[in-house]
C-alpha positions as CSV (number, residue, x, y, z in Angstrom):
1,M,99.5,-43.5,43.8
2,E,103.0,-43.2,45.0
3,K,103.6,-43.8,48.7
4,I,104.7,-40.6,50.5
5,M,107.6,-41.2,52.9
6,K,106.7,-40.6,56.6
7,N,108.9,-37.6,57.3
8,K,108.9,-36.0,53.9
9,K,107.3,-32.6,53.2
10,I,104.0,-33.0,51.4
11,R,102.3,-30.3,49.3
12,F,98.7,-30.1,48.3
13,L,96.7,-27.8,46.0
14,V,93.2,-27.2,47.3
15,V,90.4,-25.6,45.3
16,S,86.6,-25.5,45.6
17,D,83.4,-24.1,44.2
18,S,84.5,-23.5,40.6
19,H,80.9,-23.7,39.4
20,G,81.5,-24.7,35.7
21,D,84.7,-22.6,35.3
22,R,86.8,-25.4,33.7
23,E,89.4,-22.9,32.4
24,I,90.7,-22.0,35.9
25,L,91.0,-25.6,36.8
26,E,93.0,-26.2,33.6
27,K,95.3,-23.3,34.5
28,L,95.7,-24.6,38.1
29,R,96.6,-28.1,36.8
30,A,99.1,-26.7,34.4
31,K,100.8,-24.5,37.1
32,Y,100.9,-27.1,39.9
33,Q,101.1,-30.5,38.2
34,G,104.4,-32.2,39.3
35,K,104.9,-29.5,42.0
36,V,102.4,-30.9,44.5
37,D,101.7,-34.3,45.8
38,G,98.0,-34.0,45.5
39,M,95.3,-31.8,43.9
40,F,92.0,-31.6,45.6
41,H,88.6,-30.1,44.5
42,C,86.2,-29.7,47.3
43,G,83.0,-29.9,45.2
44,D,80.6,-27.8,43.1
45,S,82.7,-28.2,40.0
46,E,79.6,-28.5,37.9
47,L,81.6,-30.7,35.6
48,A,81.1,-34.3,34.7
49,P,82.8,-36.7,37.1
50,D,84.6,-38.4,34.2
51,D,86.0,-35.1,32.9
52,E,89.7,-35.7,32.0
53,L,90.7,-32.9,34.4
54,F,89.8,-35.2,37.3
55,T,92.5,-37.7,36.4
56,D,94.7,-35.2,38.3
57,F,92.3,-33.9,40.9
58,Q,90.5,-35.8,43.6
59,V,87.0,-34.4,43.6
60,V,83.8,-34.8,45.6
61,M,80.2,-34.0,45.0
62,G,78.9,-30.6,46.0
63,N,75.3,-29.5,46.4
64,C,75.4,-28.2,42.7
65,D,76.9,-31.5,41.4
66,Y,74.0,-33.8,40.5
67,D,75.8,-36.8,39.0
68,P,75.6,-39.8,41.4
69,R,79.0,-41.0,40.2
70,F,80.6,-38.3,42.4
71,K,81.5,-39.5,45.9
72,E,80.3,-37.6,48.9
73,L,83.6,-37.9,50.7
74,I,87.0,-39.3,50.0
75,L,89.5,-40.4,52.7
76,T,93.1,-40.6,51.4
77,E,96.4,-41.4,53.1
78,Y,99.7,-39.7,52.4
79,G,102.2,-41.3,54.7
80,S,100.9,-40.7,58.2
81,E,98.4,-38.1,57.0
82,R,94.8,-38.9,56.7
83,V,93.1,-36.4,54.3
84,L,89.3,-36.2,54.4
85,L,87.8,-34.4,51.4
86,T,84.1,-33.4,51.4
87,H,82.1,-30.4,50.2
88,G,80.6,-29.7,53.6
89,H,76.9,-29.1,52.8
90,L,76.0,-32.5,54.2
91,Y,77.6,-31.6,57.5
92,G,76.0,-28.2,58.0
93,V,79.2,-26.1,57.7
94,N,77.1,-22.9,57.2
95,N,76.0,-23.3,60.8
96,G,79.3,-24.3,62.4
97,M,82.0,-27.0,62.3
98,E,80.7,-29.4,65.0
99,R,79.3,-32.1,62.6
100,L,82.4,-31.9,60.4
101,G,84.5,-32.2,63.5
102,F,82.7,-35.4,64.6
103,L,83.2,-36.8,61.1
104,A,86.9,-36.0,61.2
105,A,87.3,-37.6,64.5
106,S,85.4,-40.8,63.4
107,K,87.7,-41.1,60.4
108,Q,90.9,-40.2,62.4
109,A,91.6,-37.4,59.8
110,T,94.6,-35.2,60.3
111,I,93.4,-32.8,57.5
112,V,89.9,-32.0,56.4
113,L,89.4,-30.2,53.1
114,F,85.9,-28.7,52.4
115,G,84.1,-25.9,50.6
116,H,80.5,-24.9,50.2
117,T,80.5,-21.6,52.1
118,H,82.6,-19.7,49.5
119,L,84.5,-18.2,52.5
120,L,88.2,-19.1,52.9
121,G,89.4,-20.1,56.3
122,A,91.6,-22.5,58.3
123,E,91.6,-23.8,61.8
124,Y,93.7,-26.3,63.7
125,R,92.0,-28.1,66.5
126,K,92.1,-31.5,68.1
127,K,95.2,-32.5,66.1
128,C,93.3,-31.8,62.8
129,L,93.6,-29.0,60.3
130,F,90.3,-27.8,58.8
131,L,90.8,-25.9,55.5
132,N,88.3,-24.2,53.2
133,P,90.1,-22.6,50.2
134,G,87.1,-20.3,49.5
135,S,85.6,-20.3,46.0
136,I,87.9,-20.0,43.0
137,S,85.0,-18.5,41.0
138,F,82.4,-16.9,43.3
139,P,84.1,-15.8,46.5
140,R,82.3,-14.3,49.4
141,G,83.4,-12.3,52.4
142,E,86.4,-10.0,53.0
143,Y,88.5,-11.3,50.1
144,S,85.7,-11.5,47.5
145,S,87.3,-8.6,45.5
146,L,90.1,-11.0,44.6
147,G,87.8,-12.7,42.2
148,G,88.5,-16.2,43.7
149,T,90.9,-18.0,46.0
150,Y,92.6,-21.3,46.4
151,A,95.2,-22.7,48.8
152,V,98.5,-24.5,48.8
153,L,99.2,-26.5,52.0
154,E,102.6,-27.8,53.0
155,V,102.6,-30.5,55.6
156,T,105.6,-31.6,57.7
157,P,105.6,-33.6,61.0
158,E,106.1,-30.3,62.9
159,A,103.6,-28.0,61.2
160,F,101.0,-27.2,58.6
161,K,102.1,-24.2,56.4
162,L,99.3,-22.7,54.5
163,Q,99.3,-20.0,51.8
164,F,96.2,-18.6,50.1
165,Y,96.4,-17.3,46.6
166,A,94.2,-15.2,44.4
167,R,92.8,-16.7,41.2
168,T,95.5,-14.8,39.3
169,F,98.0,-17.0,41.1
170,K,99.2,-14.1,43.2
171,E,100.2,-14.9,46.8
172,I,98.1,-13.1,49.4
173,P,100.8,-12.1,52.0
174,E,98.4,-11.6,54.9
175,L,96.9,-15.0,54.3
176,A,99.9,-17.1,55.1
177,F,99.6,-19.3,58.2
178,T,101.7,-21.8,60.2
179,F,99.9,-24.2,62.5
180,K,102.3,-26.0,64.8
181,R,101.3,-29.5,65.5
182,N,100.9,-30.8,69.0
């Protein structure tokens, strides 16, 4: 993997909970390949871990992924950023963020990407961004009528800029956020 320079802008595509919908992952790859520095799948792909799609995505095991070749978590560095990728089910994300927060702190993560709840959301706390892109195939909550969501995250030394998109690749204007780093 190419080293990312320390003060360069970094962009990530983040998707989760596709539940066997390989076609949407192919479309996302075609749209974003070469336009982002990393593509992340937060689990419950329900595909084989050796699927050729995953040569372009970093992917972890979800509670519906039964192949033991999937990793439970991946910690990746992009310059000074430490990205922790996990599904979230093993850390009780349905009942709060406390256990995931402890994991992030123990790994000195600056970004945590997770799924499982099928609810999109983002929060910046204790110098770490926590991002759930929602489910690309079976969304829940206020934005479920979109048919699925994913996120594009832009990282600079000053801020995290986050944009959520519908599965149709349409930007959701009210779901654009900037988290200033402290």
